[in-house]
Structure formats: structure tokens, C-alpha cells
Backbone as CSV, one residue per row, in Angstrom:
resi,resn,N_x,N_y,N_z,CA_x,CA_y,CA_z,C_x,C_y,C_z
1,UNK,168.743,149.577,219.639,167.229,149.546,220.502,167.371,148.716,221.614
2,UNK,166.396,148.757,222.495,166.053,147.967,223.365,164.930,147.104,223.162
3,UNK,164.602,146.172,223.778,163.604,145.013,223.406,162.413,145.931,224.117
4,UNK,162.088,146.694,225.074,160.903,147.056,225.752,160.780,148.455,224.619
5,UNK,161.783,148.833,223.963,161.428,149.947,222.811,160.704,149.422,221.806
6,UNK,161.410,148.381,221.300,160.916,147.823,220.011,159.871,147.058,220.300
7,UNK,159.315,146.510,221.409,158.054,146.017,221.754,156.640,147.010,221.896
8,UNK,157.023,148.273,222.564,156.280,149.216,222.261,155.450,149.782,220.939
9,UNK,155.846,148.961,219.968,154.513,149.485,218.662,153.515,148.696,218.715
10,UNK,153.768,147.294,219.416,152.885,146.132,219.698,151.715,146.372,220.610
11,UNK,152.258,147.123,221.803,151.402,147.833,222.510,150.195,148.880,222.133
12,UNK,150.589,149.948,221.253,149.934,150.969,220.655,149.771,150.828,219.425
13,UNK,148.050,150.823,218.932,147.667,150.424,217.783,147.857,151.046,216.561
14,UNK,147.821,151.432,215.833,148.325,151.883,214.470,146.871,152.114,213.548
15,UNK,146.639,153.539,213.591,144.835,153.677,213.204,145.274,153.631,211.343
16,UNK,144.318,153.627,210.717,144.592,153.442,209.302,145.014,154.733,208.878
17,UNK,144.574,155.942,209.735,144.907,157.363,209.458,146.641,157.345,209.730
18,UNK,147.013,156.449,210.667,148.444,156.946,210.965,149.692,156.071,210.136
19,UNK,148.572,154.789,209.545,149.484,153.943,208.280,149.673,154.979,207.046
20,UNK,148.615,155.679,206.896,148.463,156.469,205.522,149.435,157.588,205.669
21,UNK,149.647,157.997,206.729,150.738,159.164,207.376,152.120,158.460,207.494
22,UNK,152.321,157.149,207.615,153.491,156.622,207.654,153.913,156.315,206.342
23,UNK,153.149,155.913,205.516,153.350,155.992,204.040,153.670,157.001,203.202
24,UNK,153.334,158.039,203.404,153.640,159.233,202.921,154.735,159.581,203.346
25,UNK,154.881,159.785,204.425,156.436,160.023,205.267,157.615,159.521,204.233
26,UNK,157.322,157.921,204.319,158.321,157.023,203.928,158.760,157.411,202.294
27,UNK,157.296,158.482,201.875,157.854,158.595,200.349,158.494,159.860,200.481
28,UNK,158.798,160.665,201.323,159.190,161.795,201.495,160.657,161.621,201.921
29,UNK,160.515,160.879,203.103,162.033,160.603,203.600,162.439,159.487,203.490
30,UNK,163.565,159.487,202.579,163.906,157.990,202.195,165.144,157.585,203.074
31,UNK,166.062,156.579,202.970,166.647,155.994,203.790,167.991,156.989,204.140
32,UNK,167.959,157.652,202.751,169.347,158.547,202.769,168.900,159.993,203.574
33,UNK,168.010,160.269,204.252,167.564,161.405,204.839,168.138,161.320,206.074
34,UNK,168.512,162.365,206.492,169.025,162.450,207.917,168.010,162.899,208.903
35,UNK,168.191,161.951,210.279,166.918,161.642,210.848,165.746,161.490,210.472
36,UNK,165.874,160.541,210.015,164.683,159.828,209.108,163.321,159.664,210.241
37,UNK,163.900,158.944,210.932,162.624,158.332,211.863,162.391,159.741,212.437
38,UNK,162.901,160.309,213.349,162.288,161.868,213.769,161.378,162.265,212.923
39,UNK,161.641,162.713,211.670,160.969,163.251,210.806,159.970,162.244,210.318
40,UNK,159.602,161.122,210.366,158.657,160.284,210.292,157.383,159.931,211.111
41,UNK,158.256,160.093,212.378,157.412,160.055,213.850,156.716,161.712,213.741
42,UNK,157.059,162.936,213.388,156.601,163.948,213.719,155.370,164.065,212.394
43,UNK,155.521,163.286,211.273,154.555,163.425,210.265,153.546,162.702,210.812
44,UNK,153.532,161.364,211.421,152.913,160.349,211.575,152.008,161.139,213.244
45,UNK,152.490,161.551,213.685,152.170,162.072,214.901,151.572,160.752,215.893
46,UNK,151.426,161.128,217.379,151.231,160.024,218.502,152.383,159.193,218.473
47,UNK,153.406,159.008,217.730,154.404,157.851,217.578,155.630,158.288,217.886
48,UNK,156.825,157.708,218.364,158.239,158.113,218.681,158.877,157.670,217.603
49,UNK,160.070,158.123,217.298,160.686,157.687,216.526,161.081,155.954,216.447
50,UNK,161.490,155.448,217.708,161.387,154.102,217.796,160.377,153.454,217.464
51,UNK,159.090,153.828,217.608,158.158,152.930,217.113,157.575,152.989,215.811
52,UNK,158.090,154.321,215.022,157.875,154.155,213.581,159.228,153.650,212.754
53,UNK,160.111,153.379,213.494,161.510,152.522,213.037,161.211,150.704,213.077
54,UNK,160.232,150.769,214.280,160.169,149.431,214.469,159.118,148.995,213.501
55,UNK,157.927,150.133,213.163,156.794,149.650,212.841,157.471,149.320,211.192
56,UNK,158.226,149.918,210.766,159.297,149.700,208.846,159.340,148.726,209.338
57,UNK,160.653,148.227,210.167,161.384,146.703,210.425,160.003,145.406,210.368
58,UNK,159.419,145.809,211.083,158.224,144.920,210.891,157.546,144.571,209.505
59,UNK,157.130,146.043,208.862,156.959,145.411,207.677,157.872,144.890,206.526
60,UNK,159.013,145.423,206.759,160.054,144.683,205.992,160.075,142.869,206.230
61,UNK,160.051,142.568,206.843,159.979,141.631,207.319,158.980,140.698,206.725
62,UNK,157.904,141.232,207.421,156.749,140.864,206.238,156.881,140.621,205.092
63,UNK,157.209,141.652,204.120,157.479,141.614,202.828,158.663,140.331,202.597
64,UNK,159.643,139.908,203.319,160.858,139.338,203.246,159.770,138.037,203.182
65,UNK,158.990,137.737,203.817,158.426,136.406,204.439,157.332,136.297,203.184
66,UNK,156.762,137.423,202.489,155.651,136.996,201.367,156.761,137.119,200.289
67,UNK,157.659,137.305,199.637,158.859,137.302,198.460,158.993,135.896,198.674
68,UNK,159.241,135.434,199.923,159.882,133.741,199.917,158.828,132.908,200.403
69,UNK,157.875,133.222,200.055,156.641,132.438,200.305,156.402,131.848,201.752
70,UNK,156.833,132.295,202.753,156.632,131.989,203.845,155.483,132.706,204.729
71,UNK,154.987,133.807,203.888,153.808,134.071,204.519,152.622,133.769,203.804
72,UNK,151.550,133.727,203.838,150.614,133.307,203.069,149.489,134.705,202.521
73,UNK,149.549,134.822,201.448,148.481,135.730,201.455,147.009,135.706,202.017
74,UNK,146.580,136.601,202.820,145.171,135.996,203.150,143.989,136.217,202.539
75,UNK,143.239,135.308,202.637,141.884,135.319,201.889,140.910,135.537,202.963
76,UNK,140.686,136.671,202.918,139.405,137.180,203.663,138.165,136.727,203.884
77,UNK,137.291,136.098,204.839,136.169,135.855,204.654,135.457,137.057,204.260
78,UNK,134.319,136.531,203.344,133.284,137.639,203.272,133.811,138.400,201.995
79,UNK,135.057,138.590,201.634,135.240,139.094,200.292,134.957,138.542,199.341
80,UNK,135.266,139.368,197.986,134.434,138.996,196.433,135.408,137.793,196.181
81,UNK,136.608,137.604,196.656,137.837,136.804,196.261,137.311,135.714,197.212
82,UNK,136.802,135.458,198.656,136.617,134.436,199.080,135.637,133.482,198.184
83,UNK,134.365,134.380,197.734,133.093,133.854,197.234,133.157,133.668,195.938
84,UNK,134.426,133.891,194.968,134.280,133.633,194.106,135.339,132.322,194.260
85,UNK,135.881,132.082,194.981,137.046,130.843,195.499,136.058,129.435,195.852
86,UNK,135.056,130.212,196.299,134.002,129.063,196.779,133.579,128.716,195.927
87,UNK,132.986,129.491,194.848,132.330,129.124,193.500,133.180,128.534,192.449
88,UNK,134.582,128.700,192.345,135.174,127.537,191.792,135.590,128.584,190.646
89,UNK,135.613,130.058,191.178,136.635,130.725,190.125,137.752,130.976,190.649
90,UNK,138.764,131.354,189.815,140.005,131.136,190.136,140.285,132.772,191.195
91,UNK,141.088,132.812,191.974,141.295,133.804,192.934,142.482,134.981,192.530
92,UNK,142.169,135.572,191.227,143.086,136.202,190.494,143.188,137.667,191.403
93,UNK,142.003,138.035,192.304,142.414,139.108,192.918,143.799,139.042,194.356
94,UNK,143.622,137.657,194.830,144.723,137.433,195.275,146.058,137.253,194.920
95,UNK,146.318,136.852,193.510,147.312,136.686,192.875,147.938,137.933,192.493
96,UNK,146.676,138.732,192.236,147.449,140.471,191.668,147.837,140.639,192.974
97,UNK,147.104,140.897,194.188,147.781,141.455,195.453,148.851,141.210,195.851
98,UNK,149.190,139.532,195.551,150.373,138.742,196.088,151.785,139.427,194.897
99,UNK,151.274,139.681,193.896,152.294,140.051,192.917,152.598,141.810,192.996
100,UNK,151.664,142.668,193.565,151.971,143.846,193.818,152.930,143.712,195.390
101,UNK,152.454,143.554,196.043,153.535,143.448,197.399,154.918,142.700,197.031
102,UNK,154.868,141.788,196.277,156.103,141.422,195.947,156.883,142.683,195.030
103,UNK,156.117,144.138,194.637,156.745,144.803,193.879,157.115,146.036,194.760
104,UNK,156.503,145.862,196.048,156.419,146.916,196.694,157.906,147.039,197.123
105,UNK,158.605,148.352,197.144,160.180,148.649,197.808,159.799,149.618,198.885
106,UNK,160.182,149.354,200.258,160.012,150.399,201.048,161.664,150.633,201.343
């Protein structure tokens, strides 16, 4: 894949609907499926096979960083967990979220 094809994912934002369709397509078309990325792109709509493959690769890299503790779990301002943290309550939500992300297998 050329660098220009790989960077096209960054130029075109993914909607929440496309991300959900992407997740569902990955559940159907696993790594052993012939023409996996063509099938995933078709299921998502509006994306090329190169774009969906690059999106997948970026997510895998993010998961590897999370698993190796190189990527901090975000603490969103205004969220319940952020408010609880400011009040001195443990941040169980982020701990649970981090644990779930580690167990997620793409």
C-alpha cells in the first residue's frame, strides 16, 4: 500500500454509523475470509478497501499501545468518572474500560 493510500483514512472522517458497520463487518469477515477488505468496505459504504484496512491497522496499533501502557486511557472532561475523580472517588469506570479494551481482540 502506498503512503498516499494509507493517509487517505486521515482525510476522510469516519462517522459513528460507519464505525458501527465496520465493527459488525469485522465480526462477519474474519482474517481468513477471502477478499476481506473488499467485503468490509462494501458493508461500511463510502470507504475503499485500502481505507478500511488502514482503519483496522490503526485500531490494532492503538490496542497494542494500550496493552503496553503506552497509550493512556482518556479521562473525558465533564464525564461522571472525571467528576468522581475530582471528588476523590476512585476512577473505576476508566479501570473497567481499560480492562475491556485489553480483552478486545480484533
